[in-house]
N, C-alpha and C positions, 0 to 999 in steps of 0.2 A: 613547753612554756612554763609549766608548774615548777619543774626543777630549776630552770634558769632564773625564775623570779625569786625562788628561795635562795639560790646561790648568790644573788646580788644583795641580799640582806633582809628580804621579807621574812617574817616569822609566822605569818598566817596567810592562808589562801581560802578565798570564798569562790566556790565553783558553781556557776549557774547551770540550770537545766539538767540536773542529775536525775535520770529517769529509770535507771536499771542498776541492779547489783553489780553488773560487769563494769558500768561506768564508775560506780563508787570504788570498786577495787582498783581501777586504773588510776584514780586520784591518789589512793594510798601508795600504789606502786611508784608513782612519779614523785611523791612528796617525802616518802620515808626511805631511809637507808636500810640495807640488809641488817638484820634478818626479816624486818617487817616489810620492806619494799625493795625497789630496785633503782633508787635514785643513784646517780653517778657519785662516786666517792670523792669528787673534787672538793667538796666542802665550802669553797668560796671564802670570802674574807672573814666571815663570822667564825670560822674554824681556827683561825690563828691563835695559838697559845692556849687552846682549850683542851684539857685532858678529857678523853672519851667524848669527843665532839659528836660522834655518830650517835651514841646512846643519848646524849643530852638533846641533840636535835630531834631525834625520834620522839623523845618524851615531850619536848616543848613546842614543837611545830603544831599550830592550830589549823585544823582542816574543817571547813564548813561546807556542807552540801546543801545547795538550794533546791528545794522540791517545788518546781514551778509549773508543772503540767499535770494533767489528770493521770497520765501514764505513771508518773512518779508516785502518786497517791495509790494507784492500783498495785504498784510493785513495792510498796513501802515495807511490807513484812520482810521481803528478801533484801532490800536495801539496808534495813536495820541490822541485819546479820553481819554486815561487813565491819570488821574490826579496823580501827584506825581513824575513822571519821569522828571528830569531836562534837560537832553540832549538826543536827538535822533541822533545816529551817524551811517551813512552808512559806514560799514567797507569794504574798497576797496579790500583787499586781498582775504578774504573768499567770498565776493560777486562775485568777478571775477571767483573764482573756481566754485561757484554754477551755474554760467552762462556758464560754459564750457571753460573758459579762465584761467586755473591755472597759477599763476605767472604773469598775464598780467592785472594788475589793471589799466594800462594805455590804455587798448584797448578802442577804441571809443564807443563801445556799453556799456561797463562797465561805462565809464565816463558819458555817456548820462543818464544811470539809476541813478547814484549818483547825477548828476545835477538835475534831475527830483525829486528825493527824497528830496534834500535840498530845492527846491522850494516848495514842498508839506509841508514839516515840517514848514518852515517859514510862509507859507500862513495860516497854522493852529495856528500861534502865538506862536510856540514852538521854542526852541533853537536847531539848527542843528550843528553837529560836522563835522570836516573834518581833514584828514591827509594832512599836508601841508609841503612844502619846501619853501625856500626863493623865489623861482621862482613862486610858485603857491599861496602863502598866500593871496596876494591882490585879486586875481581872486576869491578865495573861499569866501573872505570877501564880495566882490561885489555881489556874488550869495546869500549871506545871512547867511553863516555860522558864528557862534559866539564862538564856542568852538574848539580849535585847538590842534592837536597833531603833534609833529615834532620829528624826530629822531635826536639824538645828533651827531652821527658819521659823517654825511655829513658836518655839521657846523665845527666840529673839523678838518676834513680833509681840508676844504677850508682855515681855519685859518693857518694850517700848511703850505699849499702851498703858501699862501700870505707871510708868514714869510720867507720861503725859497727864494722866489722871491726878497724880500727886502734885505736879506743877500747877495744874488748873485749880486744884483744891486750895493750894497755898495762895494763888492769885485771888481767889474769892474771899479768903480769910484776911488778906493783907489790905 
């Protein structure tokens, strides 16, 4: 599925529930061409007219491994040794569930595991990912995360509330 997705034009793959180094190696094998991986050399439509497409694709294809279970955290040292994964991302929702706190990614124990994982990822010289909000983005950046995911609905809701306040304030002044 990874190679087919890349062959039709995707340039990044986010793989959920990566729990072992073997699973991480399988991602690289599927997503990268020889000599890094074993992706079929068909290239797909993105390869047309590109000199050294295989080298370019190996360099530019983004691979994100989601670490969403306690087993991934326990195996993190070995997972981090796998070359070819660009981002190692502790997934807070599923991680919380695997720790016995479903729906509670804000639980202090879950946050402690995420913080420790980010520290471990950055100490290994790798890129750590984090789910952020406007309130947490700087904190995660200070902790070393460099790949951020944010949901758009809270930003939109805040903008709508701010606009309503501005309109209401104008109405009181007028």
